[in-house]
N, C-alpha and C positions, 0 to 999 in steps of 0.2 A: 720349211713351208708346210702348211697344213692343207691337204687336199680333201675336199668333201667327198665322201663316198657316194657313189651313184646307187648303191644298194639301199633298200629300205628295210628297216627292221620288221620282224613279224608283227610286232604290236601295231605299227602304222597300218599294215594291210589287214590284220585280223579284226579290226573294229568295224570294217565295212561289210555290207551284205554282198552276196554273190553278184547281184545285178547293179550295184552302185559303184560306178567307176571312180567317183569322188575326185579329189585333187591330191594325188599322191605326193606331189612336190611341195606341198604347203609345209611351213615350219610350225612347230608346236606353238600354240597361242594364237595362230591365225584362225579367223572364223571361216566357216564354209558358207557359201551363198545359200540363202533359203530357197527351197524348192517351192513351186506353185502348190497351193493347197488343192486337194481333191474337192470338187464341188459337193455340197451336202446332198444326201439322197432325198431329203424332204425339204421342199421350199416353202411349204404352207400356203402356196398361192390358192389352192383349192379351198382351203379353210377360210381364207380371207374373202374369196368370192362369195361363198355361201353365207358367211356372216353379214356381208354388205347387203346381199339380197334379202336376208331375213329382217334386218333392221329397217329397211325401206319398204318392206311388204311388197316387193316387186312382183307383178304378175308374170309367171314363167310358163313356158311350154316345154314339157319333157317328151321327147320322142323315144319310145322304147325300141328294143331290138327287133320286135315283130312289126314295127311301123305304127303302132297305136300311139296317139298323142294324149297327153294329160295336161290340163290347164289348172293352175293354182299357184299359190305362193309357198315358198319353202318355210316351214314352221320350225323344223328341227332337223339336225343331221348328226351322224357319227361316222365312224370309219367305213361302215358297210351299207348304211341306209340313209334315205331322205324321207322326212314326213312332209307330205304336201297337203296344205289346207285348201279345200275347195268350197266355194260358196254354193249353197243349195244342194250339195252332194257330200257323201261321206269323205272324210279325210283318208289319205292313203299312206301306207308305209311301203316304200319302194326300194328294193335292193339296187345299189349303184351299178352292179354288174349287168343289170337288165336295162340300163339307160344307154341308148345309143348316143344321144346328145341332148342338150337343152339350150334354150335361148330365152331372152326377154320377150314377152308377148307384145306385139305391135312394132318392135324394133326391126325384126326380120322374120320372114315367113319360114326360115329354116332351109330354103332351097336357094341354090345359086342362080341368080338371074343374069342374063347376058343381054346387052344392047344389040339390036340388030333388026 
């Protein structure tokens, strides 16, 4: 009678990382279940939003960290800045870190309204 050894060879255990319990009892040739992928750090949602507003020339309101509001359409953007086109006033290049939030002009006044 051939009895299977309950001990595993060092090669079976040595291929795993310290925090990967794995399936020690699998036989050679069996596949290990795929783990869930880590979500990507960059979803590109911000880029998609800016591009959509630029193409439609949507009038936007930008509220800065100090409370000042700037109205205009987004003409250009990069990782750090937005270029805002304003009618009858000079265009502005604004650092994203100085923007508290922004919204479409006329869609919402930026404040939360409650019924009551």
